[in-house]
N, CA, C and O of each residue as an XYZ file, in Angstrom:
876
protein
N     -81.612    -80.894    134.681
C     -82.699    -81.745    135.164
C     -83.522    -80.971    136.184
O     -82.956    -80.342    137.078
N     -84.847    -81.007    136.067
C     -85.722    -80.305    136.993
C     -86.533    -81.309    137.795
O     -86.641    -82.482    137.439
N     -87.110    -80.802    138.911
C     -87.939    -81.648    139.772
C     -87.205    -82.935    140.164
O     -87.736    -84.038    140.033
N     -85.988    -82.766    140.641
C     -85.178    -83.920    141.017
C     -85.718    -84.523    142.302
O     -85.871    -83.826    143.305
N     -86.002    -85.803    142.274
C     -86.621    -86.482    143.405
C     -85.601    -87.280    144.203
O     -84.454    -87.455    143.792
N     -86.048    -87.751    145.340
C     -85.229    -88.637    146.163
C     -84.808    -89.862    145.360
O     -83.684    -90.347    145.489
N     -85.720    -90.351    144.534
C     -85.430    -91.530    143.726
C     -84.281    -91.273    142.746
O     -83.447    -92.149    142.516
N     -84.245    -90.066    142.172
C     -83.158    -89.725    141.255
C     -81.807    -89.796    141.965
O     -80.835    -90.321    141.423
N     -81.762    -89.261    143.177
C     -80.521    -89.300    143.957
C     -80.085    -90.734    144.229
O     -78.918    -91.080    144.045
N     -81.018    -91.558    144.664
C     -80.672    -92.934    145.016
C     -80.149    -93.705    143.810
O     -79.196    -94.477    143.923
N     -80.770    -93.494    142.668
C     -80.326    -94.210    141.465
C     -78.939    -93.743    141.029
O     -78.107    -94.553    140.619
N     -78.692    -92.437    141.118
C     -77.380    -91.905    140.754
C     -76.300    -92.416    141.704
O     -75.200    -92.763    141.274
N     -76.620    -92.460    142.993
C     -75.663    -92.971    143.981
C     -75.360    -94.445    143.712
O     -74.202    -94.860    143.743
N     -76.397    -95.227    143.450
C     -76.210    -96.655    143.159
C     -75.326    -96.832    141.929
O     -74.385    -97.625    141.942
N     -75.629    -96.096    140.878
C     -74.870    -96.214    139.630
C     -73.413    -95.819    139.848
O     -72.506    -96.452    139.307
N     -73.191    -94.774    140.639
C     -71.829    -94.343    140.911
C     -71.035    -95.384    141.673
O     -69.872    -95.640    141.360
N     -71.669    -95.990    142.682
C     -71.010    -97.046    143.454
C     -70.736    -98.253    142.562
O     -69.678    -98.875    142.660
N     -71.681    -98.579    141.703
C     -71.537    -99.708    140.785
C     -70.334    -99.511    139.858
O     -69.631   -100.468    139.533
N     -70.108    -98.278    139.443
C     -69.072    -98.007    138.449
C     -67.697    -97.720    139.053
O     -66.679    -98.164    138.521
N     -67.667    -96.978    140.165
C     -66.378    -96.539    140.705
C     -66.105    -97.022    142.120
O     -64.962    -96.982    142.577
N     -67.141    -97.479    142.823
C     -66.959    -97.945    144.192
C     -67.113    -96.867    145.238
O     -67.440    -97.162    146.387
N     -66.883    -95.615    144.861
C     -66.980    -94.494    145.802
C     -67.733    -93.346    145.142
O     -67.478    -93.006    143.986
N     -68.665    -92.751    145.886
C     -69.436    -91.622    145.374
C     -69.373    -90.484    146.380
O     -69.617    -90.690    147.569
N     -69.049    -89.287    145.912
C     -69.068    -88.121    146.790
C     -70.117    -87.123    146.307
O     -70.601    -87.244    145.181
N     -70.478    -86.143    147.130
C     -71.529    -85.193    146.757
C     -71.255    -84.455    145.450
O     -72.182    -84.183    144.687
N     -69.996    -84.133    145.188
C     -69.668    -83.413    143.956
C     -70.007    -84.242    142.722
O     -70.511    -83.708    141.733
N     -69.734    -85.538    142.775
C     -70.059    -86.419    141.656
C     -71.558    -86.440    141.397
O     -71.993    -86.436    140.246
N     -72.349    -86.461    142.471
C     -73.808    -86.454    142.336
C     -74.264    -85.134    141.730
O     -75.132    -85.112    140.857
N     -73.676    -84.029    142.195
C     -74.046    -82.705    141.693
C     -73.767    -82.578    140.201
O     -74.579    -82.032    139.453
N     -72.613    -83.087    139.773
C     -72.251    -83.021    138.355
C     -73.212    -83.851    137.517
O     -73.663    -83.408    136.461
N     -73.523    -85.046    137.985
C     -74.406    -85.938    137.219
C     -75.811    -85.361    137.089
O     -76.432    -85.457    136.030
N     -76.309    -84.763    138.164
C     -77.672    -84.228    138.149
C     -77.727    -82.770    137.702
O     -78.804    -82.189    137.567
N     -76.538    -82.183    137.471
C     -76.449    -80.789    137.022
C     -77.111    -79.822    138.007
O     -77.901    -78.961    137.619
N     -76.776    -79.981    139.274
C     -77.309    -79.121    140.326
C     -76.159    -78.671    141.228
O     -75.021    -79.109    141.062
N     -76.468    -77.800    142.176
C     -75.433    -77.254    143.048
C     -75.018    -78.247    144.127
O     -75.776    -79.145    144.491
N     -73.805    -78.067    144.627
C     -73.331    -78.896    145.737
C     -74.198    -78.696    146.974
O     -74.423    -79.628    147.746
N     -74.682    -77.465    147.153
C     -75.527    -77.168    148.314
C     -76.818    -77.972    148.273
O     -77.277    -78.471    149.301
N     -77.409    -78.100    147.077
C     -78.652    -78.866    146.935
C     -78.405    -80.337    147.259
O     -79.236    -80.988    147.892
N     -77.264    -80.853    146.823
C     -76.927    -82.248    147.110
C     -76.708    -82.444    148.603
O     -77.168    -83.430    149.178
N     -76.012    -81.512    149.225
C     -75.763    -81.604    150.668
C     -77.066    -81.664    151.451
O     -77.201    -82.454    152.386
N     -78.029    -80.826    151.065
C     -79.334    -80.818    151.743
C     -80.041    -82.161    151.584
O     -80.607    -82.683    152.544
N     -80.010    -82.726    150.368
C     -80.692    -83.995    150.142
C     -79.982    -85.139    150.863
O     -80.639    -86.043    151.378
N     -78.663    -85.110    150.905
C     -77.926    -86.163    151.607
C     -78.287    -86.150    153.087
O     -78.432    -87.208    153.700
N     -78.430    -84.973    153.657
C     -78.841    -84.865    155.062
C     -80.218    -85.496    155.266
O     -80.452    -86.202    156.247
N     -81.124    -85.230    154.325
C     -82.468    -85.794    154.408
C     -82.427    -87.316    154.271
O     -83.098    -88.027    155.018
N     -81.644    -87.807    153.325
C     -81.538    -89.254    153.121
C     -80.895    -89.939    154.327
O     -81.226    -91.082    154.645
N     -79.987    -89.247    154.987
C     -79.380    -89.797    156.211
C     -80.418    -89.907    157.323
O     -80.486    -90.915    158.026
N     -81.228    -88.854    157.475
C     -82.269    -88.867    158.514
C     -83.258    -89.996    158.284
O     -83.758    -90.597    159.235
N     -83.540    -90.283    157.016
C     -84.520    -91.315    156.679
C     -83.884    -92.706    156.549
O     -84.541    -93.662    156.138
N     -82.600    -92.803    156.905
C     -81.884    -94.091    156.947
C     -81.687    -94.728    155.568
O     -81.636    -95.951    155.439
N     -81.577    -93.881    154.542
C     -81.297    -94.407    153.204
C     -79.795    -94.493    152.937
O     -79.329    -95.409    152.258
N     -79.040    -93.531    153.476
C     -77.607    -93.483    153.200
C     -76.822    -93.133    154.457
O     -77.376    -92.663    155.450
N     -75.530    -93.374    154.384
C     -74.587    -92.855    155.367
C     -73.584    -92.016    154.590
O     -73.424    -92.192    153.382
N     -72.914    -91.111    155.277
C     -71.926    -90.286    154.576
C     -70.733    -90.011    155.460
O     -70.866    -89.583    156.607
N     -69.563    -90.266    154.901
C     -68.293    -89.984    155.550
C     -67.392    -89.342    154.499
O     -67.241    -89.893    153.408
N     -66.788    -88.189    154.801
C     -65.958    -87.511    153.797
C     -64.865    -88.392    153.202
O     -64.444    -88.175    152.066
N     -64.405    -89.383    153.960
C     -63.326    -90.246    153.481
C     -63.849    -91.465    152.721
O     -63.178    -91.963    151.816
N     -65.029    -91.945    153.076
C     -65.603    -93.130    152.438
C     -66.686    -92.784    151.423
O     -67.135    -93.650    150.672
N     -67.103    -91.527    151.400
C     -68.127    -91.104    150.471
C     -69.531    -91.471    150.934
O     -69.753    -91.779    152.106
N     -70.469    -91.434    150.000
C     -71.866    -91.762    150.282
C     -72.052    -93.266    150.131
O     -71.688    -93.841    149.104
N     -72.609    -93.893    151.135
C     -72.877    -95.328    151.084
C     -74.374    -95.578    151.251
O     -75.037    -94.907    152.042
N     -74.892    -96.528    150.518
C     -76.301    -96.897    150.652
C     -76.476    -97.847    151.829
O     -75.805    -98.876    151.911
N     -77.379    -97.500    152.739
C     -77.754    -98.428    153.796
C     -78.721    -99.452    153.210
O     -79.133    -99.318    152.058
N     -79.085   -100.462    153.976
C     -79.921   -101.535    153.441
C     -81.216   -101.003    152.842
O     -81.621   -101.417    151.756
N     -81.865   -100.080    153.555
C     -83.116    -99.498    153.057
C     -82.880    -98.773    151.738
O     -83.663    -98.909    150.798
N     -81.798    -98.004    151.674
C     -81.488    -97.264    150.462
C     -81.072    -98.162    149.318
O     -81.416    -97.912    148.163
N     -80.328    -99.214    149.642
C     -79.870   -100.136    148.603
C     -81.040   -100.853    147.944
O     -81.083   -100.978    146.720
N     -81.985   -101.323    148.745
C     -83.128   -102.042    148.185
C     -83.991   -101.124    147.325
O     -84.480   -101.531    146.272
N     -84.175    -99.880    147.780
C     -84.958    -98.931    146.991
C     -84.218    -98.582    145.703
O     -84.834    -98.494    144.641
N     -82.911    -98.384    145.786
C     -82.126    -98.055    144.598
C     -82.157    -99.193    143.583
O     -82.275    -98.952    142.382
N     -82.054   -100.422    144.057
C     -82.107   -101.581    143.166
C     -83.453   -101.635    142.443
O     -83.514   -101.933    141.250
N     -84.525   -101.346    143.173
C     -85.860   -101.336    142.557
C     -85.939   -100.267    141.466
O     -86.520   -100.501    140.406
N     -85.356    -99.099    141.725
C     -85.386    -98.005    140.761
C     -84.512    -98.308    139.546
O     -84.902    -98.036    138.410
N     -83.342    -98.867    139.788
C     -82.440    -99.222    138.690
C     -83.074   -100.305    137.820
O     -82.942   -100.284    136.596
N     -83.751   -101.235    138.447
C     -84.462   -102.289    137.711
C     -85.489   -101.665    136.767
O     -85.555   -102.021    135.590
N     -86.281   -100.742    137.282
C     -87.277   -100.057    136.444
C     -86.612    -99.378    135.256
O     -87.028    -99.544    134.110
N     -85.572    -98.611    135.555
C     -84.913    -97.823    134.514
C     -84.340    -98.713    133.415
O     -84.520    -98.434    132.230
N     -83.664    -99.763    133.801
C     -82.982   -100.598    132.809
C     -83.940   -101.480    132.026
O     -83.672   -101.813    130.872
N     -85.045   -101.859    132.633
C     -86.056   -102.605    131.876
C     -86.718   -101.683    130.862
O     -86.978   -102.090    129.729
N     -86.994   -100.442    131.261
C     -87.558    -99.490    130.306
C     -86.576    -99.237    129.161
O     -86.980    -99.194    127.999
N     -85.296    -99.072    129.478
C     -84.301    -98.865    128.424
C     -84.314   -100.030    127.430
O     -84.277    -99.827    126.217
N     -84.365   -101.229    127.957
C     -84.350   -102.420    127.107
C     -85.601   -102.494    126.243
O     -85.523   -102.832    125.062
N     -86.748   -102.179    126.824
C     -88.008   -102.173    126.077
C     -87.961   -101.132    124.955
O     -88.323   -101.423    123.815
N     -87.518    -99.936    125.283
C     -87.475    -98.856    124.292
C     -86.518    -99.187    123.150
O     -86.757    -98.811    122.003
N     -85.448    -99.884    123.467
C     -84.444   -100.226    122.459
C     -84.883   -101.417    121.607
O     -84.812   -101.370    120.379
N     -85.335   -102.482    122.266
C     -85.648   -103.719    121.550
C     -87.021   -103.702    120.887
O     -87.175   -104.191    119.768
N     -88.004   -103.151    121.558
C     -89.383   -103.217    121.061
C     -89.780   -101.962    120.288
O     -90.334   -102.049    119.192
N     -89.493   -100.805    120.862
C     -89.899    -99.546    120.220
C     -88.923    -99.151    119.119
O     -89.309    -98.511    118.141
N     -87.658    -99.535    119.278
C     -86.671    -99.224    118.249
C     -85.995    -97.880    118.401
O     -85.425    -97.360    117.443
N     -86.052    -97.311    119.594
C     -85.380    -96.037    119.845
C     -83.870    -96.280    119.921
O     -83.440    -97.234    120.568
N     -83.058    -95.440    119.277
C     -81.596    -95.634    119.316
C     -81.060    -95.615    120.742
O     -81.626    -94.962    121.619
N     -79.958    -96.342    120.966
C     -79.449    -96.488    122.335
C     -78.941    -95.176    122.914
O     -78.790    -95.057    124.130
N     -78.672    -94.174    122.049
C     -78.206    -92.885    122.560
C     -79.366    -91.981    123.005
O     -79.133    -90.864    123.468
N     -80.612    -92.457    122.869
C     -81.765    -91.670    123.304
C     -82.563    -92.335    124.424
O     -83.418    -91.689    125.032
N     -82.304    -93.598    124.705
C     -83.186    -94.335    125.616
C     -83.029    -93.950    127.081
O     -83.976    -94.095    127.854
N     -81.852    -93.461    127.484
C     -81.643    -93.128    128.897
C     -82.604    -92.036    129.345
O     -83.257    -92.163    130.381
N     -82.689    -90.979    128.574
C     -83.574    -89.861    128.921
C     -85.036    -90.285    128.889
O     -85.808    -89.910    129.771
N     -85.422    -91.059    127.887
C     -86.812    -91.504    127.789
C     -87.172    -92.422    128.957
O     -88.275    -92.339    129.497
N     -86.247    -93.292    129.343
C     -86.496    -94.197    130.473
C     -86.682    -93.416    131.766
O     -87.505    -93.787    132.603
N     -85.921    -92.333    131.936
C     -86.069    -91.497    133.126
C     -87.466    -90.897    133.194
O     -88.036    -90.772    134.279
N     -88.018    -90.528    132.057
C     -89.361    -89.946    132.035
C     -90.436    -90.970    132.387
O     -91.470    -90.619    132.954
N     -90.191    -92.236    132.051
C     -91.196    -93.283    132.245
C     -91.132    -93.964    133.610
O     -92.158    -94.385    134.142
N     -89.941    -94.073    134.172
C     -89.758    -94.910    135.364
C     -90.540    -94.429    136.580
O     -90.985    -95.242    137.390
N     -90.713    -93.119    136.715
C     -91.359    -92.592    137.919
C     -92.866    -92.861    137.950
O     -93.476    -92.869    139.019
N     -93.455    -93.079    136.785
C     -94.905    -93.293    136.729
C     -95.266    -94.756    136.492
O     -96.405    -95.066    136.145
N     -94.305    -95.655    136.678
C     -94.535    -97.075    136.404
C     -94.709    -97.860    137.697
O     -93.964    -97.666    138.657
N     -95.690    -98.739    137.711
C     -95.882    -99.616    138.870
C     -94.944   -100.813    138.763
O     -94.461   -101.139    137.679
N     -94.695   -101.453    139.880
C     -93.873   -102.665    139.868
C     -94.528   -103.755    139.025
O     -93.842   -104.557    138.392
N     -95.850   -103.778    139.021
C     -96.578   -104.774    138.229
C     -96.320   -104.583    136.736
O     -96.119   -105.552    136.004
N     -96.326   -103.321    136.288
C     -96.043   -103.040    134.884
C     -94.622   -103.467    134.525
O     -94.395   -104.059    133.470
N     -93.674   -103.167    135.398
C     -92.280   -103.537    135.146
C     -92.139   -105.055    135.042
O     -91.398   -105.554    134.197
N     -92.847   -105.784    135.898
C     -92.805   -107.252    135.842
C     -93.324   -107.761    134.502
O     -92.770   -108.702    133.933
N     -94.393   -107.135    133.998
C     -94.951   -107.543    132.705
C     -93.990   -107.211    131.556
O     -93.845   -107.994    130.618
N     -93.341   -106.054    131.635
C     -92.365   -105.694    130.607
C     -91.198   -106.678    130.609
O     -90.716   -107.081    129.550
N     -90.754   -107.056    131.790
C     -89.656   -108.015    131.906
C     -90.039   -109.347    131.265
O     -89.235   -109.962    130.565
N     -91.263   -109.780    131.508
C     -91.738   -111.044    130.929
C     -91.815   -110.930    129.398
O     -91.420   -111.848    128.680
N     -92.325   -109.798    128.914
C     -92.418   -109.564    127.475
C     -91.042   -109.615    126.812
O     -90.903   -110.087    125.683
N     -90.036   -109.126    127.521
C     -88.670   -109.080    126.994
C     -87.909   -110.390    127.207
O     -86.733   -110.503    126.860
N     -88.605   -111.381    127.786
C     -88.002   -112.696    128.053
C     -86.875   -112.620    129.083
O     -85.832   -113.258    128.939
N     -87.112   -111.831    130.114
C     -86.226   -111.746    131.282
C     -84.774   -111.432    130.907
O     -83.880   -112.242    131.152
N     -84.544   -110.278    130.324
C     -83.168   -109.901    129.951
C     -82.291   -109.715    131.187
O     -82.776   -109.291    132.237
N     -81.021   -110.026    131.065
C     -80.091   -109.880    132.185
C     -79.293   -108.585    132.119
O     -78.778   -108.116    133.134
N     -79.191   -108.002    130.911
C     -78.398   -106.784    130.761
C     -79.138   -105.772    129.895
O     -79.866   -106.143    128.975
N     -78.946   -104.489    130.199
C     -79.596   -103.451    129.409
C     -78.772   -103.165    128.150
O     -77.687   -103.726    127.996
N     -79.256   -102.310    127.249
C     -78.540   -102.062    125.991
C     -77.153   -101.452    126.162
O     -76.344   -101.482    125.234
N     -76.870   -100.895    127.347
C     -75.545   -100.326    127.600
C     -74.618   -101.329    128.279
O     -73.471   -101.013    128.594
N     -75.134   -102.559    128.506
C     -74.306   -103.617    129.062
C     -74.336   -103.757    130.567
O     -73.557   -104.528    131.127
N     -75.226   -103.023    131.245
C     -75.288   -103.090    132.705
C     -76.336   -104.104    133.159
O     -77.373   -104.257    132.513
N     -76.071   -104.798    134.269
C     -76.992   -105.839    134.738
C     -78.336   -105.282    135.177
O     -78.406   -104.219    135.794
N     -79.400   -106.005    134.856
C     -80.756   -105.630    135.266
C     -81.105   -106.424    136.522
O     -81.204   -107.650    136.459
N     -81.291   -105.762    137.654
C     -81.642   -106.487    138.882
C     -82.921   -107.302    138.705
O     -83.860   -106.864    138.041
N     -82.948   -108.479    139.301
C     -84.141   -109.313    139.267
C     -85.163   -108.797    140.276
O     -84.860   -107.935    141.101
N     -86.369   -109.335    140.197
C     -87.444   -108.901    141.087
C     -87.079   -109.122    142.547
O     -87.496   -108.352    143.413
N     -86.303   -110.166    142.829
C     -85.910   -110.459    144.210
C     -84.668   -109.685    144.648
O     -84.167   -109.882    145.755
N     -84.174   -108.802    143.775
C     -83.028   -107.977    144.118
C     -81.683   -108.544    143.719
O     -80.662   -107.870    143.856
N     -81.664   -109.776    143.226
C     -80.394   -110.381    142.821
C     -79.880   -109.712    141.542
O     -80.651   -109.325    140.664
N     -78.551   -109.590    141.469
C     -77.920   -108.930    140.335
C     -77.234   -109.971    139.452
O     -76.398   -110.727    139.946
N     -77.565   -110.034    138.155
C     -76.895   -110.988    137.263
C     -75.384   -110.782    137.265
O     -74.901   -109.649    137.290
N     -74.652   -111.876    137.240
C     -73.193   -111.788    137.241
C     -72.697   -111.375    135.866
O     -73.125   -111.908    134.842
N     -71.795   -110.423    135.869
C     -71.253   -109.913    134.616
C     -69.882   -110.519    134.335
O     -69.138   -110.852    135.258
N     -69.561   -110.657    133.062
C     -68.240   -111.141    132.687
C     -67.180   -110.153    133.172
O     -67.424   -108.948    133.240
N     -66.011   -110.674    133.505
C     -64.926   -109.811    133.953
C     -64.460   -108.947    132.792
O     -64.071   -109.457    131.742
N     -64.503   -107.643    132.989
C     -64.101   -106.750    131.914
C     -63.250   -105.602    132.455
O     -63.218   -105.341    133.658
N     -62.568   -104.931    131.544
C     -61.602   -103.901    131.910
C     -61.814   -102.661    131.043
O     -62.287   -102.764    129.911
N     -61.460   -101.480    131.580
C     -61.516   -100.273    130.748
C     -60.607   -100.449    129.536
O     -59.524   -101.025    129.644
N     -61.040    -99.964    128.409
C     -60.285   -100.147    127.169
C     -58.872    -99.581    127.273
O     -57.952   -100.107    126.646
N     -58.687    -98.524    128.049
C     -57.359    -97.917    128.149
C     -56.354    -98.821    128.867
O     -55.151    -98.565    128.825
N     -56.843    -99.882    129.529
C     -55.955   -100.809    130.226
C     -55.558   -102.019    129.366
O     -54.751   -102.845    129.793
N     -56.113   -102.120    128.182
C     -55.789   -103.237    127.293
C     -54.459   -102.956    126.580
O     -54.254   -101.869    126.042
N     -53.576   -103.932    126.582
C     -52.243   -103.749    126.007
C     -52.287   -103.725    124.478
O     -53.192   -104.271    123.847
N     -51.289   -103.082    123.919
C     -51.155   -103.025    122.462
C     -51.049   -104.444    121.891
O     -50.275   -105.269    122.377
N     -51.837   -104.703    120.861
C     -51.836   -106.014    120.224
C     -52.905   -106.950    120.737
O     -53.186   -107.977    120.119
N     -53.512   -106.598    121.880
C     -54.561   -107.445    122.450
C     -55.942   -107.019    121.956
O     -56.155   -105.878    121.545
N     -56.868   -107.968    122.012
C     -58.231   -107.719    121.543
C     -59.237   -107.914    122.667
O     -58.927   -108.499    123.706
N     -60.440   -107.417    122.441
C     -61.492   -107.580    123.435
C     -62.864   -107.400    122.822
O     -63.003   -106.895    121.708
N     -63.880   -107.822    123.568
C     -65.275   -107.665    123.165
C     -65.906   -106.605    124.061
O     -65.825   -106.702    125.285
N     -66.528   -105.604    123.470
C     -67.172   -104.555    124.260
C     -68.330   -105.150    125.051
O     -69.234   -105.756    124.476
N     -68.300   -104.976    126.374
C     -69.331   -105.531    127.247
C     -70.248   -104.467    127.839
O     -71.428   -104.728    128.075
N     -69.717   -103.271    128.081
C     -70.555   -102.212    128.648
C     -69.894   -100.859    128.444
O     -68.696   -100.763    128.176
N     -70.705    -99.814    128.577
C     -70.196    -98.439    128.542
C     -70.752    -97.713    129.762
O     -71.907    -97.911    130.138
N     -69.924    -96.875    130.374
C     -70.348    -96.219    131.607
C     -70.902    -94.817    131.406
O     -71.705    -94.351    132.214
N     -70.494    -94.146    130.356
C     -71.015    -92.810    130.069
C     -72.285    -92.963    129.238
O     -72.244    -93.485    128.124
N     -73.417    -92.505    129.787
C     -74.687    -92.640    129.075
C     -75.155    -91.332    128.448
O     -76.308    -91.219    128.034
N     -74.273    -90.353    128.376
C     -74.663    -89.083    127.763
C     -74.980    -89.305    126.289
O     -74.387    -90.158    125.629
N     -75.915    -88.527    125.798
C     -76.359    -88.689    124.418
C     -75.204    -88.482    123.439
O     -75.091    -89.206    122.450
N     -74.347    -87.496    123.715
C     -73.238    -87.188    122.821
C     -72.243    -88.350    122.744
O     -71.778    -88.715    121.664
N     -71.931    -88.915    123.897
C     -70.978    -90.027    123.947
C     -71.524    -91.247    123.216
O     -70.831    -91.851    122.398
N     -72.769    -91.607    123.515
C     -73.364    -92.788    122.896
C     -73.572    -92.597    121.391
O     -73.452    -93.548    120.618
N     -73.882    -91.372    120.984
C     -74.051    -91.090    119.560
C     -72.722    -91.283    118.828
O     -72.683    -91.810    117.716
N     -71.645    -90.851    119.464
C     -70.313    -91.040    118.865
C     -70.001    -92.527    118.715
O     -69.541    -92.967    117.661
N     -70.253    -93.297    119.772
C     -69.989    -94.737    119.702
C     -70.835    -95.394    118.617
O     -70.353    -96.241    117.865
N     -72.099    -94.992    118.545
C     -73.019    -95.543    117.546
C     -72.495    -95.288    116.135
O     -72.450    -96.201    115.310
N     -72.103    -94.057    115.863
C     -71.610    -93.708    114.530
C     -70.271    -94.365    114.213
O     -69.924    -94.557    113.048
N     -69.524    -94.707    115.263
C     -68.213    -95.333    115.074
C     -68.291    -96.853    115.036
O     -67.286    -97.526    114.808
N     -69.490    -97.393    115.261
C     -69.653    -98.842    115.254
C     -69.160    -99.519    116.511
O     -68.932   -100.729    116.522
N     -68.993    -98.743    117.581
C     -68.498    -99.299    118.846
C     -69.673    -99.675    119.732
O     -69.992    -98.967    120.687
N     -70.309   -100.784    119.413
C     -71.515   -101.226    120.102
C     -71.221   -102.443    120.978
O     -70.181   -103.087    120.845
N     -72.156   -102.739    121.874
C     -72.009   -103.897    122.748
C     -71.858   -105.167    121.899
O     -72.620   -105.391    120.958
N     -70.870   -105.986    122.247
C     -70.628   -107.220    121.504
C     -69.634   -107.088    120.367
O     -69.265   -108.083    119.744
N     -69.197   -105.866    120.092
C     -68.263   -105.648    118.983
C     -66.832   -106.004    119.392
O     -66.394   -105.675    120.495
N     -66.108   -106.679    118.492
C     -64.708   -107.031    118.736
C     -63.807   -105.888    118.285
O     -63.971   -105.342    117.194
N     -62.849   -105.536    119.149
C     -61.904   -104.476    118.816
C     -60.490   -104.928    119.168
O     -60.302   -105.821    119.994
N     -59.507   -104.310    118.539
C     -58.101   -104.617    118.815
C     -57.340   -103.323    119.034
O     -57.495   -102.367    118.274
N     -56.517   -103.291    120.075
C     -55.699   -102.109    120.360
C     -54.448   -102.166    119.485
O     -53.646   -103.094    119.587
N     -54.296   -101.159    118.623
C     -53.181   -101.136    117.677
C     -51.989   -100.338    118.192
O     -50.839   -100.701    117.944
N     -52.267    -99.243    118.915
C     -51.178    -98.394    119.398
C     -51.709    -97.465    120.484
O     -52.919    -97.295    120.632
N     -50.792    -96.866    121.243
C     -51.151    -95.902    122.283
C     -50.234    -94.690    122.169
O     -49.050    -94.813    121.856
N     -50.810    -93.516    122.432
C     -50.043    -92.276    122.380
C     -49.872    -91.755    123.802
O     -50.823    -91.266    124.411
N     -48.676    -91.860    124.317
C     -48.432    -91.503    125.712
C     -48.617    -90.016    125.996
O     -48.951    -89.641    127.120
N     -48.403    -89.166    124.995
C     -48.430    -87.728    125.267
C     -49.832    -87.203    125.583
O     -49.970    -86.187    126.265
N     -50.866    -87.881    125.097
C     -52.220    -87.417    125.413
C     -53.142    -88.536    125.897
O     -54.319    -88.296    126.166
N     -52.614    -89.758    126.008
C     -53.416    -90.862    126.522
C     -54.368    -91.481    125.524
O     -55.114    -92.397    125.873
N     -54.363    -91.003    124.287
C     -55.272    -91.561    123.283
C     -54.764    -92.921    122.809
O     -53.580    -93.235    122.936
N     -55.677    -93.717    122.261
C     -55.300    -95.033    121.745
C     -55.853    -95.205    120.333
O     -56.838    -94.573    119.951
N     -55.202    -96.066    119.577
C     -55.652    -96.379    118.221
C     -56.166    -97.812    118.229
O     -55.453    -98.734    118.626
N     -57.396    -97.991    117.793
C     -57.992    -99.319    117.777
C     -58.412    -99.696    116.362
O     -58.558    -98.845    115.485
N     -58.600   -100.982    116.172
C     -59.122   -101.494    114.910
C     -60.484   -102.127    115.178
O     -60.625   -102.956    116.076
N     -61.481   -101.732    114.393
C     -62.820   -102.298    114.499
C     -63.423   -102.351    113.098
O     -63.398   -101.361    112.366
N     -63.956   -103.494    112.735
C     -64.559   -103.660    111.405
C     -63.594   -103.250    110.282
O     -63.991   -102.591    109.321
N     -62.332   -103.648    110.419
C     -61.306   -103.389    109.402
C     -61.029   -101.903    109.169
O     -60.592   -101.512    108.087
N     -61.282   -101.086    110.177
C     -60.922    -99.672    110.099
C     -60.291    -99.259    111.425
O     -60.558    -99.850    112.471
N     -59.446    -98.230    111.355
C     -58.777    -97.753    112.557
C     -59.423    -96.466    113.063
O     -59.818    -95.598    112.284
N     -59.520    -96.367    114.393
C     -60.079    -95.186    115.038
C     -59.130    -94.713    116.119
O     -58.470    -95.519    116.775
N     -59.062    -93.409    116.304
C     -58.301    -92.830    117.403
C     -59.292    -92.415    118.482
O     -60.186    -91.607    118.229
N     -59.136    -92.966    119.683
C     -60.042    -92.671    120.788
C     -59.315    -91.884    121.868
O     -58.180    -92.202    122.222
N     -59.969    -90.866    122.383
C     -59.379    -90.070    123.455
C     -59.325    -90.874    124.746
O     -59.973    -91.913    124.876
N     -58.548    -90.380    125.689
C     -58.428    -91.028    126.990
C     -59.790    -91.122    127.668
O     -60.114    -92.147    128.269
N     -60.588    -90.061    127.577
C     -61.907    -90.045    128.213
C     -62.816    -91.113    127.624
O     -63.542    -91.785    128.357
N     -62.781    -91.272    126.322
C     -63.629    -92.272    125.671
C     -63.188    -93.683    126.054
O     -64.022    -94.516    126.409
N     -61.897    -93.953    125.984
C     -61.413    -95.312    126.248
C     -61.623    -95.737    127.697
O     -61.757    -96.929    127.974
N     -61.653    -94.780    128.625
C     -61.883    -95.110    130.034
C     -63.333    -95.500    130.302
O     -63.629    -96.124    131.321
N     -64.237    -95.138    129.395
C     -65.659    -95.408    129.596
C     -66.181    -96.573    128.768
O     -67.379    -96.857    128.780
N     -65.292    -97.248    128.051
C     -65.643    -98.453    127.302
C     -64.999    -99.645    128.000
O     -63.786    -99.663    128.206
N     -65.798   -100.632    128.362
C     -65.277   -101.797    129.081
C     -65.348   -103.032    128.194
O     -66.366   -103.303    127.558
N     -64.246   -103.773    128.164
C     -64.165   -104.923    127.271
C     -63.759   -106.182    128.024
O     -63.074   -106.133    129.046
N     -64.201   -107.301    127.486
C     -63.756   -108.612    127.960
C     -62.537   -108.994    127.136
O     -62.595   -109.016    125.907
N     -61.443   -109.293    127.804
C     -60.227   -109.662    127.085
C     -60.411   -110.988    126.359
O     -61.007   -111.923    126.895
N     -59.896   -111.061    125.135
C     -59.886   -112.316    124.389
C     -58.508   -112.487    123.773
O     -57.759   -111.523    123.616
N     -58.183   -113.730    123.428
C     -56.871   -114.007    122.850
C     -56.866   -113.670    121.372
O     -55.845   -113.835    120.704
């Protein structure tokens, strides 16, 4: 990624906190594909401008100013993703990158109009909540990483946390989409992989894949 802006950092930090609860500089560097030194410099700048706080033990935290700005940016990104997926018809494994290109040049007024056109969606195509104009976050159903679902139990896919094109393309080709019902058939302790049933076929998923798919438990 080139020309990384303050906004990119804030959105990545918000997303990391949303997914794991704790974000450190190394995680930001990996996500943005930049050096730890570059992240350290930007974190210092964001601290001076009262966007974030940083403690080696607690990680990077968004202050009120940073949280509100991050929510505004995440709202833009996820509304663009939804528009590109629902209206333009771009596959869900390509919309993240396209949304990143569009979000920086979009006014809040345009985003409001897109939201209205989409009939005020609450979740993006990857299953993550779209912040409202007033900053409120839609409540999500309680869900768990697929690797935590017991053998014999079933669930409905509610969201995925890895938005890389390769990961989403694999899920797309495997039929593992939002809203799909799956059942855990078996687990392999030696490598952490699991065997699931979806659409009357069985798939073997690696530990990395199953940790990034979140499902709502069903009986």
